[in-house]
Residue, then its C-alpha position, 0 to 999 in steps of 0.5 A: m319345610a320346602g326350600r329350607r336349607l339343612g346343610r346335608l352333605a354327600p361326597g358326590s356333590s361336595i368339594l373341599f377348599l384348602c386355603d393358604m396354609q403356607e410357611r410364612f403363616r406358621h409363626t403368625v397365625a394362632f394355633f397354626p399347627q393344630v389347624v393344619a393338623v385338623a385340616a389334614r384329617v379332613l383332607q384324608g377323609c375326603r380322599e377316602l370318600g372321593v371328594p375333589v379338593v382345591v388348594t390355593e396359595q396366597h402370593p406364594r413367592v412372598l408367603g412360601p409354599t403350602v406346609p408339608e404336614l397338610g399332606a397336599h403335596d400331590l395336589p395342584k396349587h392355585p396361586k392368587t393375590c385376591f383374597s377369595m379362592v374363587v380365581p379363574a382356574v377355580e371358577a373353571e373347575l366349579r363350572a366343570r362340576p355342575h352337580l356340586a351342591a356344597a363347598l367345605l372350607c378349611g384354612i386361613e385367615t378366617q376374616a379374610c380369605i375364608l370369609q371372602t371365599a364363602l361369600d363368593l361360593l354362596e353367591r354361586g348357590l353353593d352351601v358353604h360349610v366352614v370347618v371351625d376347628a380348621c380355620s384361624s387368624r392372627s387375631q382371635v377377635d378377628r376369628l370370632v367376629a368372622l365366624g359370626r359374620l359367616q353364619q349371618s351370611g348363611a354359611f354352616l359352621t361345623t367341626s371336622e368330626s361332624l363334617l366327616l360324619l355328615l359325609l359318611r351318614d352311616a356306619a355301614h358306609p364302605c369307607f367307614r373303617q378307613v375314615l374312623p381312625l381320623i375321628k377316633e381321637p378328639a381333634p387337636d385343640s385349636g383354641l375355640l373354647p375360650l372364644l365360645g365362652g367354654l370352660g376348661p377342666p377345673g384347675g387346668s387339670e387334664r382329662p383323659p380323652p372320652k371314648h368315641p360313641l361309635t367305637g366304644g374306644q376300641 
């Protein structure tokens, strides 16, 4: 298994990218409130674990600021016009952290800025983990095809809960109790099941959220 990429994660060698979750996209990107809510969970977990964070804004004078519910008000925002997040200031930050092994991607749009950011980071030798329930597009066809393209290019597709558990690795982690509330309830539905061919509850009826196996619902 020498040389095989498994996609392991550690807080000390990871960096979180939050891409262009701005006001103008609020009413045009599918499942925008849910995607932002999931990204906010990931951001909170990464804060607890000491993972550094990069936030970008696409053409902010036109598309507006980052939405407040993301919880990134205290973080610097890197403005850009190119689709990749790897602008010169971000590239400098990556060079200043030579120990980085993995980038965690959340944001919009999947077929544009997420895809092109992932390709740039993969070219730089980083593992890229795309948080699928924290990424979306205006078109769900674009979203689905882009996720396939990302996987073909070597990115790991993951969910917000799986990502946080990979960073923790052990329920004995000193930050486990701080991160646990973020995964205790299922993440908001960001519309992935129809894309993946999943079936909802019969007749559209609601099911109660399952108990989390790590807590037994406590």
